[in-house]
C-alpha positions as CSV (number, residue, x, y, z in Angstrom):
1,X,124.9,79.5,89.9
2,X,127.5,77.1,88.5
3,X,126.4,74.1,86.4
4,X,128.4,71.0,86.8
5,X,128.1,70.2,83.1
6,X,130.0,73.4,82.4
7,X,132.8,72.8,84.9
8,X,136.3,72.5,83.6
9,X,137.1,69.5,85.7
10,X,135.4,66.2,86.6
11,X,135.5,64.0,89.7
12,X,137.6,60.8,89.8
13,X,136.5,57.5,91.3
14,X,140.0,56.3,92.1
15,X,142.8,57.7,94.2
16,X,145.6,59.4,92.3
17,X,148.8,57.3,91.9
18,X,151.6,58.1,94.2
19,X,149.6,60.2,96.7
20,X,149.5,59.1,100.3
21,X,148.1,62.2,102.1
22,X,144.4,62.4,102.6
23,X,144.2,66.0,101.5
24,X,145.9,65.3,98.2
25,X,143.8,62.2,97.5
26,X,140.4,63.9,98.2
27,X,141.2,67.2,96.7
28,X,142.4,65.6,93.5
29,X,139.5,63.2,93.3
30,X,137.0,66.0,93.9
31,X,138.6,68.3,91.3
32,X,140.0,71.0,93.6
33,X,143.7,70.6,92.6
34,X,145.8,69.0,89.9
35,X,149.3,67.7,90.5
36,X,152.1,69.0,88.3
37,X,154.9,67.3,90.2
38,X,155.8,66.6,93.8
39,X,154.9,69.6,95.9
40,X,153.5,71.6,92.9
41,X,149.7,71.8,92.3
42,X,147.3,73.7,90.2
43,X,144.4,75.3,92.0
44,X,141.4,74.3,89.9
45,X,138.0,76.3,90.0
46,X,136.8,74.6,93.2
47,X,140.1,74.9,94.9
48,X,140.6,78.5,93.9
49,X,137.2,79.4,95.3
50,X,138.2,77.9,98.7
51,X,141.6,79.6,98.8
52,X,140.0,82.9,97.8
53,X,137.5,82.6,100.7
54,X,140.3,81.9,103.1
55,X,142.2,84.9,101.8
56,X,139.1,87.1,102.2
57,X,138.8,86.2,105.9
58,X,142.5,86.9,106.3
59,X,142.3,90.3,104.5
60,X,139.2,91.4,106.5
61,X,140.9,90.6,109.9
62,X,144.3,92.1,109.0
63,X,142.7,95.3,107.5
64,X,140.8,95.6,110.8
65,X,144.1,96.0,112.7
66,X,145.5,98.6,110.4
67,X,147.6,96.4,108.1
68,X,147.9,97.4,104.4
69,X,148.1,95.0,101.5
70,X,150.9,95.1,99.0
71,X,152.4,92.6,96.5
72,X,156.2,92.1,96.3
73,X,158.2,90.3,93.6
74,X,159.1,86.7,93.9
75,X,162.5,87.3,92.2
76,X,165.1,88.6,94.8
77,X,168.7,89.7,94.2
78,X,171.5,88.0,96.0
79,X,172.9,91.3,97.3
80,X,170.2,92.0,99.9
81,X,170.4,88.4,101.2
82,X,174.2,88.7,101.6
83,X,173.6,91.8,103.7
84,X,171.7,89.7,106.2
85,X,174.0,86.7,105.9
86,X,171.3,84.4,104.7
87,X,172.2,83.8,101.0
88,X,174.5,80.9,101.9
89,X,172.5,79.7,104.9
90,X,169.2,79.6,103.0
91,X,170.5,77.7,100.0
92,X,169.1,74.4,101.3
93,X,165.5,75.8,100.8
94,X,165.9,78.7,98.4
95,X,165.9,78.2,94.7
96,X,169.0,80.1,93.6
97,X,170.3,80.6,90.0
98,X,171.9,82.9,87.5
99,X,169.8,84.8,85.0
100,X,170.9,85.4,81.4
101,X,173.0,88.4,82.4
102,X,174.9,86.3,84.9
103,X,173.3,87.9,87.9
104,X,172.6,85.7,91.0
105,X,168.9,85.7,91.9
106,X,166.6,83.6,94.1
107,X,163.0,82.8,94.3
108,X,161.4,84.1,97.5
109,X,160.4,81.7,100.2
110,X,160.1,84.7,102.6
111,X,160.4,88.5,102.2
112,X,162.1,90.0,105.3
113,X,165.0,91.3,103.2
114,X,162.8,92.7,100.5
115,X,160.3,94.5,102.7
116,X,163.0,95.9,104.9
117,X,164.8,97.4,101.9
118,X,161.6,98.9,100.7
119,X,160.8,100.4,104.1
120,X,164.1,102.4,104.0
121,X,162.5,104.6,101.4
122,X,159.5,105.4,103.6
123,X,160.4,105.2,107.3
124,X,162.7,107.9,108.5
125,X,161.1,109.4,111.6
126,X,159.2,108.2,114.7
127,X,156.2,109.9,113.1
128,X,156.3,107.3,110.4
129,X,155.8,104.5,112.9
130,X,154.2,102.1,113.5
131,X,153.4,100.5,110.2
132,X,152.2,97.1,109.1
133,X,152.0,95.7,105.5
134,X,151.1,92.2,104.2
135,X,150.9,90.3,101.0
136,X,149.3,87.1,99.7
137,X,151.7,85.7,97.2
138,X,153.2,82.6,95.7
139,X,156.3,81.4,97.6
140,X,158.9,78.8,96.5
141,X,160.8,76.4,98.7
142,X,163.1,73.6,97.6
143,X,161.4,71.1,99.9
144,X,163.1,67.7,100.0
145,X,160.1,66.0,101.6
146,X,157.2,67.1,99.4
147,X,155.0,64.1,100.1
148,X,152.1,65.5,102.1
149,X,150.0,67.0,99.3
150,X,149.5,70.7,99.6
151,X,150.6,70.6,103.3
152,X,154.3,70.7,102.2
153,X,154.7,72.3,98.9
154,X,157.6,73.6,96.7
155,X,155.3,76.2,95.3
156,X,152.5,77.5,97.5
157,X,150.4,80.5,98.5
158,X,151.5,82.4,101.6
159,X,150.2,85.4,103.5
160,X,153.1,87.2,105.1
161,X,152.7,90.3,107.3
162,X,155.5,92.6,108.5
163,X,155.3,95.2,111.2
164,X,157.6,98.1,112.0
165,X,157.9,99.8,115.5
166,X,159.9,102.4,117.4
167,X,160.5,100.2,120.5
168,X,160.0,96.7,122.0
169,X,156.9,97.7,123.9
170,X,155.1,98.9,120.7
171,X,156.4,95.8,118.9
172,X,155.2,93.5,121.6
173,X,151.8,95.2,121.8
174,X,151.2,94.7,118.1
175,X,152.6,91.2,118.2
176,X,150.0,90.3,120.8
177,X,147.3,92.0,118.8
178,X,148.2,89.9,115.7
179,X,148.2,86.8,117.9
180,X,144.6,87.5,118.9
181,X,143.7,88.2,115.3
182,X,145.1,84.9,114.2
183,X,142.8,83.1,116.7
184,X,139.9,85.0,115.1
185,X,141.0,84.1,111.6
186,X,141.3,80.4,112.3
187,X,138.0,80.4,114.2
188,X,136.2,82.0,111.2
189,X,137.9,79.5,108.9
190,X,136.6,76.7,111.1
191,X,139.9,75.3,112.5
192,X,140.7,74.8,116.1
193,X,144.3,76.2,116.0
194,X,146.1,76.0,119.3
195,X,148.8,78.5,120.2
196,X,152.2,76.9,120.9
197,X,155.6,78.2,121.8
198,X,158.4,77.2,119.4
199,X,161.8,77.8,118.1
200,X,162.3,80.8,115.8
201,X,164.2,78.8,113.3
202,X,165.9,81.0,110.7
203,X,164.1,84.2,111.9
204,X,164.3,84.6,115.7
205,X,165.2,82.9,118.9
206,X,161.6,82.0,119.8
207,X,158.2,82.2,118.0
208,X,154.6,81.2,118.4
209,X,152.9,78.7,116.1
210,X,149.3,77.9,115.5
211,X,148.8,74.1,115.4
212,X,145.8,72.0,114.5
213,X,145.7,68.6,116.1
214,X,145.7,65.9,113.5
215,X,146.8,62.2,113.3
216,X,148.5,63.0,110.0
217,X,150.4,65.9,111.4
218,X,154.2,66.1,111.1
219,X,154.8,68.2,114.2
220,X,154.7,67.0,117.8
221,X,153.4,69.4,120.4
222,X,152.6,69.1,124.1
223,X,149.2,70.7,124.8
224,X,147.6,71.6,128.1
225,X,144.1,70.0,128.1
226,X,142.8,72.6,130.5
227,X,143.8,75.9,128.9
228,X,145.1,74.6,125.4
229,X,148.5,76.4,125.7
230,X,151.2,74.3,124.1
231,X,154.9,73.9,123.4
232,X,156.5,72.4,120.3
233,X,158.6,69.3,121.0
234,X,161.7,71.0,119.6
235,X,161.9,73.3,122.6
236,X,160.1,71.1,125.1
237,X,161.8,70.2,128.4
238,X,160.7,67.8,131.2
239,X,160.1,70.7,133.5
240,X,157.5,72.1,131.1
241,X,155.2,69.1,131.4
242,X,153.3,71.1,133.9
243,X,151.5,74.0,132.3
244,X,152.9,77.3,133.6
245,X,149.5,79.0,132.9
246,X,147.2,76.7,135.0
247,X,149.3,73.9,136.4
248,X,147.7,71.0,134.5
249,X,149.7,68.3,132.8
250,X,150.5,68.6,129.1
251,X,149.8,65.7,126.7
252,X,151.6,64.8,123.5
253,X,149.8,65.3,120.2
254,X,150.7,65.3,116.5
255,X,149.7,68.4,114.7
256,X,149.8,70.5,111.5
257,X,151.2,74.0,111.7
258,X,148.9,76.5,109.9
259,X,150.5,79.8,111.1
260,X,153.5,81.3,112.8
261,X,154.6,84.7,114.2
262,X,158.1,86.0,115.0
263,X,159.7,88.9,116.9
264,X,162.5,89.8,114.6
265,X,163.9,92.6,116.7
266,X,166.4,94.7,114.9
267,X,168.2,91.9,113.0
268,X,167.0,92.9,109.6
269,X,166.8,96.6,110.1
270,X,170.4,96.8,111.3
271,X,171.6,94.7,108.4
272,X,169.8,96.8,105.8
273,X,170.2,100.2,107.5
274,X,166.5,100.8,108.4
275,X,166.6,103.5,111.0
276,X,164.3,106.2,112.3
277,X,165.0,109.5,114.1
278,X,163.4,109.8,117.5
279,X,161.9,112.9,119.2
280,X,165.4,113.8,120.5
281,X,167.0,113.6,117.1
282,X,168.8,110.3,117.7
283,X,168.7,107.5,115.1
284,X,167.6,104.1,116.1
285,X,167.1,100.8,114.3
286,X,163.5,99.9,113.7
287,X,162.0,97.0,115.7
288,X,160.3,94.4,113.4
289,X,158.0,91.3,113.5
290,X,156.9,88.9,110.8
291,X,153.7,86.8,110.7
292,X,152.8,84.0,108.3
293,X,149.7,81.9,107.3
294,X,149.7,79.5,104.4
295,X,146.2,79.6,102.7
296,X,146.9,76.5,100.6
297,X,148.2,74.7,103.6
298,X,145.1,75.8,105.5
299,X,142.9,74.3,102.8
300,X,144.8,71.0,103.0
301,X,144.5,71.0,106.8
302,X,140.8,71.5,106.7
303,X,140.5,68.3,104.5
304,X,142.8,66.4,106.8
305,X,140.6,67.1,109.9
306,X,137.2,67.3,108.2
307,X,136.4,64.3,106.0
308,X,134.8,60.9,106.1
309,X,134.9,57.7,104.0
310,X,132.8,59.5,101.3
311,X,134.7,62.7,100.9
312,X,135.4,66.2,102.1
313,X,133.2,68.0,104.7
314,X,133.6,71.8,104.1
315,X,132.7,74.4,106.7
316,X,130.3,77.1,105.6
317,X,132.8,80.0,105.6
318,X,135.2,78.4,103.2
319,X,133.2,76.0,101.1
320,X,133.3,76.6,97.3
321,X,129.5,76.9,97.3
322,X,126.8,77.0,99.9
323,X,124.3,74.6,98.3
324,X,124.7,71.6,96.0
325,X,121.4,71.0,94.1
326,X,120.6,67.7,92.4
327,X,117.5,67.4,90.2
328,X,116.0,63.9,89.9
329,X,112.8,64.2,87.9
330,X,111.0,61.6,85.8
331,X,108.8,64.3,84.3
332,X,108.8,68.1,84.0
333,X,107.3,70.0,86.8
334,X,106.2,73.6,86.5
335,X,106.6,76.3,89.1
336,X,104.1,76.5,92.0
337,X,104.0,80.3,91.5
338,X,102.7,81.6,88.2
339,X,102.9,85.2,87.1
340,X,100.5,86.8,84.6
341,X,102.9,87.6,81.8
342,X,105.6,85.1,82.4
343,X,106.3,81.6,81.2
344,X,106.5,78.8,83.7
345,X,109.9,78.0,85.2
346,X,111.0,74.7,86.5
347,X,110.7,74.1,90.2
348,X,114.5,73.7,90.4
349,X,115.2,77.1,88.8
350,X,112.8,78.8,91.1
351,X,114.6,77.3,94.1
352,X,118.0,78.4,92.7
353,X,116.7,81.9,92.1
354,X,115.4,82.0,95.7
355,X,118.7,80.9,97.2
356,X,120.7,83.3,95.1
357,X,118.5,86.3,95.9
358,X,119.3,85.5,99.6
359,X,123.0,85.7,98.8
360,X,123.8,81.9,98.7
361,X,126.1,80.4,96.1
362,X,124.7,77.4,94.3
363,X,126.3,74.5,92.4
364,X,123.7,72.8,90.2
365,X,124.2,69.2,89.1
366,X,122.4,69.5,85.7
367,X,124.2,66.5,84.1
368,X,121.9,64.1,82.2
369,X,124.5,61.5,81.4
370,X,125.2,60.2,84.9
371,X,123.2,58.1,87.3
372,X,121.5,59.3,90.4
373,X,123.9,57.3,92.5
374,X,126.9,59.0,90.8
375,X,125.4,62.4,91.5
376,X,124.9,61.7,95.2
377,X,128.4,60.2,95.5
378,X,129.9,63.3,93.8
379,X,128.0,65.5,96.2
380,X,129.5,63.7,99.2
381,X,133.0,63.7,97.6
382,X,132.9,67.5,96.8
383,X,131.6,68.1,100.3
384,X,129.5,71.3,100.0
385,X,127.7,72.1,103.3
386,X,124.1,71.7,102.0
387,X,122.6,69.2,99.5
388,X,119.2,69.8,98.1
389,X,117.5,67.1,96.1
390,X,114.5,68.0,93.9
391,X,112.7,64.9,93.0
392,X,109.3,63.6,92.1
393,X,109.1,62.0,95.5
394,X,110.2,65.2,97.4
395,X,107.7,67.3,95.5
396,X,104.9,64.8,96.2
397,X,105.9,65.0,99.9
398,X,105.5,68.8,99.8
399,X,109.0,70.1,99.2
400,X,112.7,69.2,98.6
401,X,115.0,66.8,100.4
402,X,117.6,68.8,102.4
403,X,120.7,67.2,104.0
404,X,123.6,68.8,105.8
405,X,126.9,67.2,104.6
406,X,128.1,66.7,108.2
407,X,124.9,64.9,109.2
408,X,123.4,61.5,108.2
409,X,119.8,62.3,108.1
410,X,117.9,64.3,105.5
411,X,114.5,66.1,105.8
412,X,111.8,67.3,103.5
413,X,111.5,71.1,103.6
414,X,108.8,73.1,101.9
415,X,110.3,75.4,99.3
416,X,109.1,78.5,101.0
417,X,110.9,77.4,104.2
418,X,114.3,76.7,102.7
419,X,115.8,80.0,103.9
420,X,114.7,79.2,107.5
421,X,117.1,76.3,107.3
422,X,119.9,77.5,105.0
423,X,121.3,80.9,105.7
424,X,124.2,82.9,104.2
425,X,127.4,83.1,106.3
426,X,127.4,86.4,108.1
């Protein structure tokens, strides 16, 4: 249980100055993030809980397909980026500087060079392949348009996965496996992420993105309304208005990119001399792929597509808490269940204990210096899936008032029936 009176942060009534993105306004007002400067935010206790839950889902699904977690440094030497020819071409997004010894270093916005160099110490034979490793780490990007809250940051959390293979078939098979895993990840998070073909940008010729349809999105995609397959506008041609999968017509939508995957081929392995010896004793460059998801960007996307005029509406799998309990009592009520050698406990604490024993996480608004109206408004702003109000009126009616954040109506539920309504996320 977390008591609101003990929380480091407080909610804010007014929108923060200079913010135009819905995600930034609501997350700052509700106490999930704090702005340091454009594109740089602190994850406050609520925000960190959400990102950690997103990360847990990602970890569980990637571990299930044999990927192993590591953590690479953010500081990267100029030399390995020169070997791939990207030191000068990436300087529009990469923070580059000299350290006190005069050495040129950069802050990582991606880690293809680093992981490939590391792999040269461990991959030598076909018996060492395939392999897949990932990290969840802070990235840095000198973003000139950091005006979309945590959707477009200069410092942000990124999950990047890298896989290594003997040949294109093995590479493509694992690529497709990760593609399916991404669909599972976003479904568990509660986002309808559509798969779209796109340019590979600085990584490869082509790629696949995972896009969430949103009015506030900065991307434009053409989506088939029958099978949901899409194409990013940057590679869209008139001939592709008819979906090649089912023949239906694609429609134009704005969207937010929440994930992307790339077939790197041997570009990085050749540049950094990552080779393996095959069964015939011949040396070959290792085939590679990279795969990204931005957990902080995912959190911002959830807010963009799941809110109303009152505040955020979190899904159960990523909400900072499962239940938000508000106590509105004019007099002290004792527990309905009395043990022989125990003191009476408040009805509210009995409910909290019952919920926590069932594995539910509880936020308790125990503040005595704010009005009932403020407590209810804060509950809507913070957006936890279930609100439980313990009041004189509810107890007189035989229980507590339960309301789902995504619904308008509340209901009186007997205390011993609460767990029939509110269940932990499986």
